[in-house]
DRENVOBA-34368 format. One record per residue (C-alpha): chain; residue number from 1; x, y negated, z. Coordinates in nm, 4 decimals. Example, Ala and Ser with C-alpha at 12.3 -4.5 7.8 and 13.67 -1.06 7.14 Angstrom:
<recs>
+-------+------+----------+----------+----------+
| chain | resi |       c1 |       c2 |       c3 |
+-------+------+----------+----------+----------+
|     A |    1 |   1.2300 |   0.4500 |   0.7800 |
|     A |    2 |   1.3670 |   0.1060 |   0.7140 |
+-------+------+----------+----------+----------+
</recs>
This chain:
<recs>
+-------+------+----------+----------+----------+
| chain | resi |       c1 |       c2 |       c3 |
+-------+------+----------+----------+----------+
|     A |    1 |   9.6656 |   1.7065 |   3.4744 |
|     A |    2 |   9.8249 |   1.4594 |   3.6533 |
|     A |    3 |  10.1334 |   1.4250 |   3.4111 |
|     A |    4 |  10.1257 |   1.2718 |   3.0621 |
|     A |    5 |  10.4100 |   1.5217 |   2.9690 |
|     A |    6 |  10.3268 |   1.8764 |   3.0179 |
|     A |    7 |  10.6696 |   1.9839 |   2.7949 |
|     A |    8 |  10.8721 |   1.8258 |   3.0636 |
|     A |    9 |  10.6831 |   2.0091 |   3.3514 |
|     A |   10 |  10.7220 |   2.3448 |   3.1924 |
|     A |   11 |  11.0577 |   2.3199 |   3.1269 |
|     A |   12 |  11.1423 |   2.2252 |   3.4854 |
|     A |   13 |  10.9158 |   2.4425 |   3.6580 |
|     A |   14 |  11.0447 |   2.7469 |   3.4773 |
|     A |   15 |  11.4133 |   2.6479 |   3.5115 |
|     A |   16 |  11.3420 |   2.6005 |   3.9155 |
|     A |   17 |  11.1712 |   2.9535 |   3.9034 |
|     A |   18 |  11.4535 |   3.1234 |   3.7092 |
|     A |   19 |  11.7143 |   2.9748 |   3.9280 |
|     A |   20 |  11.5589 |   3.1089 |   4.2475 |
|     A |   21 |  11.5704 |   3.4548 |   4.0491 |
|     A |   22 |  11.9222 |   3.4147 |   3.9155 |
|     A |   23 |  12.0544 |   3.3090 |   4.2806 |
|     A |   24 |  11.9282 |   3.5884 |   4.4246 |
|     A |   25 |  11.9154 |   3.8615 |   4.1575 |
|     A |   26 |  11.6065 |   3.9525 |   4.3092 |
|     A |   27 |  11.4558 |   4.0742 |   3.9345 |
|     A |   28 |  11.7868 |   4.2522 |   3.8675 |
|     A |   29 |  11.8237 |   4.0495 |   3.5339 |
|     A |   30 |  12.1711 |   3.8878 |   3.6032 |
|     A |   31 |  12.2497 |   3.5909 |   3.4331 |
|     A |   32 |  12.2672 |   3.6697 |   3.0777 |
|     A |   33 |  12.0295 |   3.7564 |   2.7584 |
|     A |   34 |  11.7607 |   3.8815 |   2.9531 |
|     A |   35 |  11.7125 |   3.6127 |   3.2121 |
|     A |   36 |  11.6875 |   3.3686 |   2.8636 |
|     A |   37 |  11.4339 |   3.5537 |   2.7153 |
|     A |   38 |  11.2137 |   3.5786 |   3.0053 |
|     A |   39 |  11.2520 |   3.2141 |   3.0179 |
|     A |   40 |  11.1510 |   3.1422 |   2.6726 |
|     A |   41 |  10.8500 |   3.3950 |   2.7211 |
|     A |   42 |  10.7413 |   3.2163 |   3.0517 |
|     A |   43 |  10.7618 |   2.8707 |   2.9102 |
|     A |   44 |  10.5370 |   2.9458 |   2.5913 |
|     A |   45 |  10.2613 |   3.1221 |   2.8357 |
|     A |   46 |  10.3055 |   2.8484 |   3.0826 |
|     A |   47 |  10.2263 |   2.5969 |   2.7805 |
|     A |   48 |   9.9005 |   2.7639 |   2.7050 |
|     A |   49 |   9.8001 |   2.7705 |   3.0590 |
|     A |   50 |   9.8422 |   2.4083 |   3.1183 |
|     A |   51 |   9.6270 |   2.3265 |   2.8263 |
|     A |   52 |   9.2793 |   2.3953 |   2.8746 |
|     A |   53 |   9.2009 |   2.3737 |   2.5042 |
|     A |   54 |   9.3659 |   2.6761 |   2.4201 |
|     A |   55 |   9.2632 |   3.0829 |   2.5431 |
|     A |   56 |   9.4729 |   3.2429 |   2.7652 |
|     A |   57 |   9.6237 |   3.5448 |   2.5524 |
|     A |   58 |   9.9184 |   3.7228 |   2.6924 |
|     A |   59 |   9.9920 |   4.0629 |   2.5272 |
|     A |   60 |  10.3227 |   3.9256 |   2.3801 |
|     A |   61 |  10.4629 |   3.8327 |   2.7105 |
|     A |   62 |  10.2991 |   4.1866 |   2.8920 |
|     A |   63 |  10.5231 |   4.3693 |   2.6299 |
|     A |   64 |  10.8382 |   4.1417 |   2.6872 |
|     A |   65 |  10.7948 |   4.1959 |   3.0781 |
|     A |   66 |  10.7742 |   4.5672 |   3.0248 |
|     A |   67 |  11.0813 |   4.5368 |   2.7979 |
|     A |   68 |  11.2820 |   4.3947 |   3.0607 |
|     A |   69 |  11.1818 |   4.6451 |   3.3111 |
|     A |   70 |  10.9640 |   4.4295 |   3.5523 |
|     A |   71 |  10.7129 |   4.5714 |   3.7524 |
|     A |   72 |  10.4286 |   4.4192 |   3.9155 |
|     A |   73 |  10.5859 |   4.3416 |   4.2463 |
|     A |   74 |  10.8752 |   4.1929 |   4.0659 |
|     A |   75 |  10.6354 |   3.9634 |   3.8775 |
|     A |   76 |  10.4640 |   3.8544 |   4.1807 |
|     A |   77 |  10.7839 |   3.7314 |   4.2865 |
|     A |   78 |  10.8487 |   3.5426 |   4.0153 |
|     A |   79 |  10.5036 |   3.3948 |   3.9913 |
|     A |   80 |  10.5417 |   3.2874 |   4.3392 |
|     A |   81 |  10.8532 |   3.0919 |   4.2552 |
|     A |   82 |  10.6624 |   2.9563 |   3.9589 |
|     A |   83 |  10.3551 |   2.8388 |   4.1367 |
|     A |   84 |  10.5709 |   2.6759 |   4.4076 |
|     A |   85 |  10.7677 |   2.4798 |   4.1530 |
|     A |   86 |  10.4479 |   2.3456 |   3.9834 |
|     A |   87 |  10.3071 |   2.2478 |   4.2990 |
|     A |   88 |  10.5958 |   1.9702 |   4.2926 |
|     A |   89 |  10.4682 |   1.8367 |   3.9935 |
|     A |   90 |  10.0958 |   1.7700 |   4.1087 |
|     A |   91 |   9.9613 |   1.9268 |   3.7708 |
|     A |   92 |   9.5901 |   1.9204 |   3.9946 |
|     A |   93 |   9.3930 |   2.2431 |   4.1206 |
|     A |   94 |   9.2517 |   2.3152 |   3.7571 |
|     A |   95 |   9.5792 |   2.3832 |   3.6083 |
|     A |   96 |   9.7000 |   2.5941 |   3.9109 |
|     A |   97 |   9.3976 |   2.8038 |   3.8972 |
|     A |   98 |   9.4536 |   2.8644 |   3.5295 |
|     A |   99 |   9.8408 |   2.9512 |   3.5929 |
|     A |  100 |   9.7009 |   3.1807 |   3.8762 |
|     A |  101 |   9.4596 |   3.3729 |   3.6549 |
|     A |  102 |   9.7380 |   3.3797 |   3.3880 |
|     A |  103 |  10.0134 |   3.5577 |   3.6275 |
|     A |  104 |   9.7543 |   3.7780 |   3.7702 |
|     A |  105 |   9.6286 |   3.8852 |   3.4065 |
|     A |  106 |   9.9921 |   3.9728 |   3.3424 |
|     A |  107 |  10.0393 |   4.1431 |   3.6657 |
|     A |  108 |   9.7783 |   4.3642 |   3.5931 |
|     A |  109 |   9.9166 |   4.5259 |   3.2979 |
|     A |  110 |  10.2732 |   4.5912 |   3.4407 |
|     A |  111 |  10.3371 |   4.9192 |   3.6049 |
|     A |  112 |  10.3500 |   4.9462 |   3.9758 |
|     A |  113 |  10.6935 |   5.0486 |   4.1742 |
|     A |  114 |  10.7367 |   5.4287 |   4.1517 |
|     A |  115 |  10.6146 |   5.6068 |   4.4574 |
|     A |  116 |  10.9424 |   5.7776 |   4.6694 |
|     A |  117 |  10.8225 |   6.1684 |   4.6554 |
|     A |  118 |  10.7900 |   6.3345 |   4.9579 |
|     A |  119 |  10.7990 |   6.7220 |   5.0858 |
|     A |  120 |  10.6871 |   6.7976 |   5.4207 |
|     A |  121 |  10.6462 |   6.4456 |   5.5381 |
|     A |  122 |  11.0175 |   6.3900 |   5.4550 |
|     A |  123 |  11.1476 |   6.1589 |   5.1180 |
|     A |  124 |  11.2707 |   6.3912 |   4.8575 |
|     A |  125 |  11.6570 |   6.2917 |   4.7740 |
|     A |  126 |  11.6896 |   6.2125 |   4.4279 |
|     A |  127 |  11.9688 |   6.2699 |   4.1630 |
|     A |  128 |  12.1474 |   5.9629 |   4.0726 |
|     A |  129 |  12.1550 |   5.8731 |   3.6839 |
|     A |  130 |  12.4637 |   5.6359 |   3.6280 |
|     A |  131 |  12.2907 |   5.5404 |   3.3029 |
|     A |  132 |  11.9828 |   5.4525 |   3.4638 |
|     A |  133 |  12.1867 |   5.2737 |   3.7345 |
|     A |  134 |  12.3440 |   5.0522 |   3.4853 |
|     A |  135 |  12.0097 |   4.9719 |   3.2726 |
|     A |  136 |  11.7957 |   4.6457 |   3.3633 |
|     A |  137 |  11.5226 |   4.8767 |   3.5365 |
|     A |  138 |  11.8091 |   5.0462 |   3.7351 |
|     A |  139 |  11.9443 |   4.6909 |   3.8627 |
|     A |  140 |  11.6088 |   4.5945 |   3.9492 |
|     A |  141 |  11.5359 |   4.9245 |   4.1514 |
|     A |  142 |  11.8522 |   4.8687 |   4.3577 |
|     A |  143 |  11.7741 |   4.5121 |   4.4369 |
|     A |  144 |  11.5837 |   4.4753 |   4.7761 |
|     A |  145 |  11.2926 |   4.2222 |   4.7147 |
|     A |  146 |  11.1516 |   4.0419 |   4.9777 |
|     A |  147 |  10.8880 |   4.1976 |   5.1523 |
|     A |  148 |  10.5268 |   4.0768 |   5.2583 |
|     A |  149 |  10.4182 |   3.9775 |   4.8879 |
|     A |  150 |  10.0935 |   4.0368 |   4.7478 |
|     A |  151 |  10.0177 |   4.3569 |   4.5313 |
|     A |  152 |   9.7549 |   4.3145 |   4.2919 |
|     A |  153 |   9.4450 |   4.4307 |   4.2072 |
|     A |  154 |   9.4157 |   4.5393 |   4.5779 |
|     A |  155 |   9.5680 |   4.2428 |   4.7438 |
|     A |  156 |   9.7338 |   4.4263 |   4.9991 |
|     A |  157 |  10.0702 |   4.3230 |   5.1502 |
|     A |  158 |  10.3876 |   4.5058 |   4.9986 |
|     A |  159 |  10.5796 |   4.4702 |   5.3464 |
|     A |  160 |  10.3195 |   4.6054 |   5.5774 |
|     A |  161 |   9.9995 |   4.7462 |   5.3895 |
|     A |  162 |   9.7742 |   4.5105 |   5.5558 |
|     A |  163 |   9.5422 |   4.2609 |   5.3566 |
|     A |  164 |   9.7384 |   3.9945 |   5.2043 |
|     A |  165 |   9.8301 |   3.7426 |   5.3294 |
|     A |  166 |   9.9048 |   3.8968 |   5.6302 |
|     A |  167 |   9.9982 |   3.7448 |   5.9872 |
|     A |  168 |  10.3839 |   3.7605 |   5.8901 |
|     A |  169 |  10.2942 |   3.6003 |   5.5321 |
|     A |  170 |  10.0908 |   3.3425 |   5.6800 |
|     A |  171 |  10.3837 |   3.2283 |   5.9396 |
|     A |  172 |  10.6265 |   3.2663 |   5.6190 |
|     A |  173 |  10.4126 |   3.0439 |   5.4115 |
|     A |  174 |  10.3253 |   2.7304 |   5.6854 |
|     A |  175 |  10.7429 |   2.7431 |   5.7352 |
|     A |  176 |  10.7970 |   2.7247 |   5.3755 |
|     A |  177 |  10.5454 |   2.4446 |   5.2861 |
|     A |  178 |  10.5908 |   2.2452 |   5.6273 |
|     A |  179 |  10.3830 |   1.9735 |   5.6477 |
|     A |  180 |  10.2420 |   1.9959 |   5.2923 |
|     A |  181 |   9.9335 |   2.1761 |   5.4068 |
|     A |  182 |   9.7506 |   2.0298 |   5.0798 |
|     A |  183 |   9.9810 |   2.2113 |   4.8422 |
|     A |  184 |   9.9549 |   2.5166 |   5.0401 |
|     A |  185 |   9.5795 |   2.5195 |   5.0393 |
|     A |  186 |   9.6126 |   2.4620 |   4.6377 |
|     A |  187 |   9.8836 |   2.7734 |   4.6093 |
|     A |  188 |   9.6186 |   2.9783 |   4.8399 |
|     A |  189 |   9.3186 |   2.8785 |   4.6287 |
|     A |  190 |   9.4814 |   2.9808 |   4.3171 |
|     A |  191 |   9.5313 |   3.3604 |   4.4580 |
|     A |  192 |   9.1697 |   3.3386 |   4.5971 |
|     A |  193 |   9.0630 |   3.3019 |   4.2362 |
|     A |  194 |   9.2605 |   3.5956 |   4.0904 |
|     A |  195 |   9.1788 |   3.8119 |   4.3992 |
|     A |  196 |   8.8105 |   3.7322 |   4.3892 |
|     A |  197 |   8.8116 |   3.8608 |   3.9894 |
|     A |  198 |   9.0201 |   4.1862 |   4.1238 |
|     A |  199 |   8.7903 |   4.2543 |   4.4037 |
|     A |  200 |   8.4466 |   4.1876 |   4.2812 |
|     A |  201 |   8.2248 |   4.3759 |   4.5184 |
|     A |  202 |   8.4089 |   4.1823 |   4.8561 |
|     A |  203 |   8.1717 |   3.9038 |   4.9479 |
|     A |  204 |   8.2976 |   3.5281 |   4.8391 |
|     A |  205 |   8.2587 |   3.4194 |   5.2296 |
|     A |  206 |   8.5252 |   3.6905 |   5.3105 |
|     A |  207 |   8.7700 |   3.6183 |   5.0676 |
|     A |  208 |   8.7653 |   3.2280 |   5.1436 |
|     A |  209 |   8.8062 |   3.3162 |   5.4915 |
|     A |  210 |   9.0657 |   3.5635 |   5.4299 |
|     A |  211 |   9.2781 |   3.3021 |   5.2300 |
|     A |  212 |   9.2015 |   2.9764 |   5.3531 |
|     A |  213 |   9.0370 |   3.0324 |   5.6935 |
|     A |  214 |   9.3692 |   3.0670 |   5.8554 |
|     A |  215 |   9.5030 |   2.7553 |   5.7326 |
|     A |  216 |   9.5401 |   2.5263 |   6.0598 |
|     A |  217 |   9.3053 |   2.2174 |   6.0718 |
|     A |  218 |   9.4303 |   1.8591 |   6.0051 |
|     A |  219 |   9.3889 |   1.6692 |   6.3323 |
|     A |  220 |   9.1912 |   1.3726 |   6.3089 |
+-------+------+----------+----------+----------+
</recs>
């Protein structure tokens, strides 16, 4: 890792990720105790991920995410914000890969979004539970998450169902990272490592082309 102060990187990266979460309320946690608990847990596991001398263990953090009502899609969004924040601090590809593996491991143990029941091809109206609506889980379910996020372990797109990154997400990533193509390649490389672990039967060449083959080549 390029920096000599990993604790500072952890604080700044987690603060930046949670600021986006709080600004959008995309996880439905509000700005109170729930967000503070998530931040404390995230800082602890991120410190471990950035230190290659310690093993990546996550059971306590997984339990915390479940208690907060986070599902896999919500955690993927948080992980995207965190990886984006880390790229600013030039932590290096090895550290980003460890963080990517950590996020993928945690997400694997979180529940997926509840499927909408259908009858005769149409959604079945559900009775509204006011108490559930006021809970953390209820607030999350009402929040509209941005689409075109990766859904592990299948690594399909939550917005269109195609392989992630889909064409729409590729355009979004190019716009978000602008001219920082090397940083985008590092981010996608960490996703590639996590996807290769989730999809061991997929040929490595196909995985590489899927995650990195679409990137524009630098002009000479």
